[in-house]
N, C-alpha and C positions, 0 to 999 in steps of 0.2 A: 348430507347423507351420513348416516352412522357407519362407523368402521365395521360393525357387526354385519352389515349388508354387503361388504366388499369381498367376502369369501376368504378372509384371513384365518389362520389357525388359532386355536384357543390360547396357545402359549404367547403368541403375538398380541392378541386382544388383552390378555392379562397385563402384559408390559405396557400397552397403550393406556389402559385404565390407571396403572400406577403412575404414568407420566401426567395424568390429568387431562388427557385428550378425550373429547366426546364426539365431536363432529369433524368429518374429513373436510379439508379445504378443497376448492375447485380443482386445483392441479392434482391432488391426491385422488379425488373422485373419478377423474378422467383417466389418469395414468395407471393406477393400480390394477384395474381389470385387464387392461391391454397387456401389461407386463405379465400378469398371471397366465394369460393365454399364450405367452411365448412370443409375442410380436416384438419386432424392433420398434423403437419409439424415439421421436424427437419432440422434446417438451420445451415450451417457452413459457416462463412465468416470472413474475417479478421476484426480486430478492425478498426473503422473509415470508413467502407464501406457503412454505412447507415442501420445497422441492426435495430435500434430503429424505424425508419420510416417504415421499412419493416413489422413490426408487429403492429405499432401504427395506421397507416392509414387504413388498412383493418378492424382492430378492431373497430375503430370509425365509419366506414361505417356500419358495421354489427349491432352496437348498436343503430343505428337510426340517424346517422348524416344527417342533412338536411331534416328531416321529418316535420319540421315546428311545433314544440311543442307549445302549447299556452304560451303566455308570460305575461298574466295579473297576478297580485300579488296573487289573490285568488287561481288560478290554481297552481302557483308556490308553495304556502304553502301546498296545497294538494299533489303535487308531492313529496315534501320533506318528507312527512309522509309515502309515499308509495314506495319510492325509495329503491331498494335492490342492493347490490353489485353484478354486473353481470360479471365483468372482474377483475381478480387478476393477477398482474404482480409481480413476485418475483425476487429480485436482491440481490447480496451478500454484497454490501456496501452501506453506507449512501449516499455517493456522487453519485453513479450510480442511486440509487433509486430516488434521488432528480432530477437528469437530465432527467430520463425517465418521471417522473411526469410533468416536465416543457415542455417536448416535446408533451405529450398528451394535455396539456393546450393550447399550441400554435396551434397545428394542429386542435384542436376541439373548438377554440374560437368562431366560428360562429355557434355553436350548443348549445343545452341546456344540454349537458352531463356534469356531475360534476366529477372531479378527486381529490383524496386526496392521500397523501403520509405519511407513518408512518415508523419510524426507531428509534433505541435506541440512547442513549447519550444525549437526551433532555427530557424535561418534556412531559409526555403523555397528559396533560390536553388540549392543543390546538388540538391535534390529535383526542382526544375523542370528542371534540366539533364538529369537522368537520364530524366525523362519525355520530353523532346524527342528524346533519342537513340533512343527506341523500346523498349518492354518488352512482355513476354508476361504477366508475373505481377506484380500489385501488392498489397503488404501495407500496410494503412493503419489508422490510428485514425480514428474517424468525424469528429471536429472538423476536423482538417487536411484530410481528404479533401473535405469539403464546401467548405472555403475554396478549395481549388484547383479544384474543380468550378465554383464561382462565377466564378473568374478564367479559366475555359475552358482550363485546362491538362490536365484529365482528361476523357476521353470514355469512358463506360461502355456505349455502345450495342452494342459487339461482345463483351460479356461472355458466355462460355459456361458458366463454373462460378463460383458465388458461395458463399463459405464464411464462416460466422460462428463464430468461436471464442470460448469463454467468454461465450456469449450471455446467460446469466443475470446476469453481472456488468455487461455493457453496459446491461442494463435497470435494474439497481440504481443505476448511475451516471447515470441520466437520459438515456441516448442514444436512447431509443425514437423521438422525433421525427426525429432525424438519420437513424436507421436506415430509417425509412419513406421519407424523401426519397431516400436512396441506393438502396434496393431499387426504388423507382419509376423510377429512371433506368436500370435494367438491363432487358434484353429479358425478356419474359414466358416465352419459350421458352429456358429455361436449366436447368442442373442446380444444385440448392441443397443444401448440406450444413450441418448445425448440430451443433456439438460443445460439450460442457460437462461439468464434473465433477458438476454437479447439473442436474436437469431438472424444476423445479417446474411446477405446473399452468398458470401464466400463460405459461410458455415454450411449453408444448404448444399452448396456444390460439393463440399467435403463429405457431407452426410450421404449424398447420393452414391459415393464410392464405398463407404463403410457400412451403410445400413441397407437392409433388404425390405423394400415396400413398407417403410416405417409408418406407424400411426402418428399423425401430427396432432399434438395437443398444444393449444395456445389459449390460455384463459383470460388474457388481457391483451390490448393492442401492443404491438411491438414498441418497446422503449417508452412506456408511459408510466410516470410515477403514480403511486397510490393516491387516491383522492383525500385521504386523511392527513396528508402532509401539506402544510401551508408554505408556499414558495414565494420568495421575494428576492429583490436584487437592489444593491446600492451601487450607484455610479460614482466611482472614486478613483483617483489617479493612484498609480502603483506606489508612489512615494508616501502617500497618506494611508495606505492600508494598515500598517502596524498600529497607528493611532486609532483608526476606526475599529480594529479588532479589539484593542484594549477597552475602548469605550463601550463597545457592544457587550463584551463579556461582563464588564462591571455593572452595566445598567440592565442586564437581562437575567432573569431568574431561570436557571436550567438545571435539570437533574444530572444529565451527562451531555457533554458537548464534544463533538468530533469535528476537528478542523482538517480540511484536505489541502495538501500542498502538492505541487507537481514534481518536486525533486527532493532527494534526501537532504541535500544541503539547505534547501529552502525550509524544510521542516525543522531542522536544527536551529536555523536562524530565527524562525517564528518563536520557538520555545525560549530561546535566550531573551528575546524581547519581552515576552510575557512574564518570565521570571523576574526580570529587572523591574517590571511594572507591578510586582507583588502578586501575580496570579500563578497558582500552581499549575504546571504544565509539563508534559513529557512527550517525546516523539517515538514513533515506531516506524521502522523502515528496514530495508534489506541489509543495511550495514550493522544492525543490531544482532547480537548472538541469539540463538534460540532461547537460551535461559533468560536473557534480558527481555526478549519479546514476551515470553510467558509471564514474567514478573510484572511487566507493564500492563498486560491485559488483566491480570488479577487485581492490580491497583484500580484500573478503570471500571472493573466490575464491583468494586467495594462500595461501601456506604458513603465514603468521602472521596469520590473519584477526582483526579486531576483532569484538566483539559487535555485531550489526546489529539496530537497533531500527527497525521499519517499520510503516507503516500498511497496511491491507488492500489499498487501491487500488494502492500502489506495489509491493507484494509479489506481486500477482496474476500468475501465469504465470512467476515467476522459476524459472529452471532452473539451480540451483546444486547440484553434486554434494557428497555427504558432509556434509550438514547433520545433525549428530548430535542437536541439541536444539532444540525449539521451545517457547517459553514464552508462554503467553497471560497477559500482565500484567493484562489486563482481558478478561472474557468478552464475546464479541460479542453484539449484540442479536439478530442473525439466526443461528439455529443452523446453517444451511448453511455460513456463513462459517467456523465452527469446523472443518469438514471441509477446507476449502481451506487453512486455517492448518496443520493437522496434516499435510496432504499435502506440506508442504515438506520433511519428513523421511521416512525409510523408503522412499526412491524406488528403483525398479529392483530390488526384492527385498531391499534393505539394511534393517537394523534401525534404529530411531530411538526417541527419547524425547520425549513431548509432555507438558508440565506446565502446569497452569492455576492462577492465583491467584484465588480466589473470595471476594469480600466478602459480608457479610450481605445486602446489597441486590442481590446477583447470584445468589442461590440459585435464583430462578425461571428464570434463563437456563440454569443448569446442568441443571435438570430437563428443559427443552426439548431440550437437546443429547442427554441420555441417552434421551429419548423418540424423538428422530429417529434416533439411531445404534443404538437398541435394545440398549444395553449400559450397565452401571453403571461409572462411572469410579472407580478406586481412590482412596480418601482417604488421603493421606500423613499419618503420625503419627510424627515423629521429633524429634530434638533441635533442629531448626531454629527452633522457636518460642522456645527458650531464648535464642537470640541476639537476640531482639527486646526492646525496652524494655517494661516493664510498663505496664499501662493507667493506673495511678495516676501514674507518672512522666510518661506521655504527656499526661495531663490537666494535670498541673502545668506541663509545658512549654508546652502550648497556652495556658494561662492567662497565663503569663509573657509570651508573645509577642503577646498582644492589646494594642492601643493603650489606654493608660490616661489618665485625666484628669490634667492637670498640676496639681501641688501644690507646696508648698515642700519636700517630702521628695525624697530621692534616688529616681530612676526605676529600676525593676528591670532594665530593659534597658540602662541606661547607668550603671554603677557610678561613685560618687564625683562624679556630675554632678547638681547640684540645680537646681530651677527658679529662674529669676530672680525676686527679690522684687518684689512690686507696688510701683509708685511711690506714695509717701505724702508728705504735707506735714508737716514737723516743727512741733510746737507750741512757742511761746516764751512766756515770762512776760510778762504785760501790765503796762504802765507808764501812770501817769496822763498824760493828754494833754488839750489844749484841745479845744473843740467843733469847731474847724476840723480839728484833727488827727484827732478821732474820725470826722468825715465822710470824710476821706482814707483812714482805716483801713478804714471800711466798704466804700468803693469798691475798695480794694486787696484786701480779703477776698473780695468777690464775684469779682474777676478771678482770684484765686488758686484759688477753688473751681472756676471754669470750667476753668482749666488742669488742675486735679487730675482732674476728670471725664474730660477728653480724654485725659490721660496714662494713666489707668487703663484706659479702653476700648481705647486703642492697644496697651497692654501685654498686655491679655487676648487680643487678636487674634494677637499674636506668640507668646504663651506656648506653645501646643502645638507650634510649630515647634522648640522647644528639644528636643523628644523625637521628632522625626520625625512629627509629627501630620499637618499639612496639606501 
């Protein structure tokens, strides 16, 4: 359906044309009319299908897009003093919040509506200044929003439209207590929209409390990857995954490759291995500063992108075009997260490839994913396993790398380096002595024995350090 048939204002249609959009996606076709009617809405659509425009465009229209507000400077100053936050959009991550705010700014650039975004990890001062100037639309992450609410910089009593994007992820990240406090600070008479790529039962129960007779929009089966993504899996033990990843990246031509790791430490470890193998790679996760994360994303969007290794939280909501390959270095414990990962590629009708590395301890997770998506994932069988070390050599290497008890022999991990000999007291031939000399000898012998004992114990404490022990 064309956007002209959805009842949007001319200023919005002009911005849409400038963005190069011609036809609305299924989620936009179903959601926009319901939002324009003022109904609460619960939308479920895959990542990359246009969810942001599905709530941004009707929201901008309802807030007065194209109403021809006065543009002289005196009226603008008066408007700044009287502006109230009328729409609040909550997002789980900084990146997603920034992208939503950018979308509102692009779609609403021919209007007088003002948008601001607030999130943690950066100084609050510029954000506070933007709030003081007066805004109509606020995009925020829950933590920073609550912080500024407690400092009385944010007033939500005039909210007309409340939007929760990626609601399931916000719950998974433990934001439920924050969300309850934020929702309680908004008027009861409001329009509430909830969007996400998945909509499990717990989200539906929460929606029944915050939404009033919502219109339910679901354009695809729950948690099903798009058909344009080719999915496959390699069965490989965890200790061989680094070698397989290196082989795969070196033998596969890809425009942009996104590798998913379960933990921040794991992401950094993967990057170190790839760099040592001569592959440009960088990691993005919660321990990175906001400036570093922004710089990394710009590198990934460039013409010569590095391999990007990301955690699920950092990658949630990333809108990067032309991601050709997604690699699940480890299968997620929650099968719905698999869909989010795969949704990073094959966006806007493009094709993509999603590959997973599955260890023997991850077979159960693979079955859960196949059960959820209702499809079997192709098992790859090619020469890639030939590039990996044999199990026997791996066991030999593992044994050699274990710390061993220090002896007088050369240590396997330190060739030509022998353990220091224990301190001993050399024996000498006895000579006849007087009784006085014999008593002196006995005293000297006892003293020497004590010194020998102390020397031996001291040397034993130091000995493992010769091989990197303690």
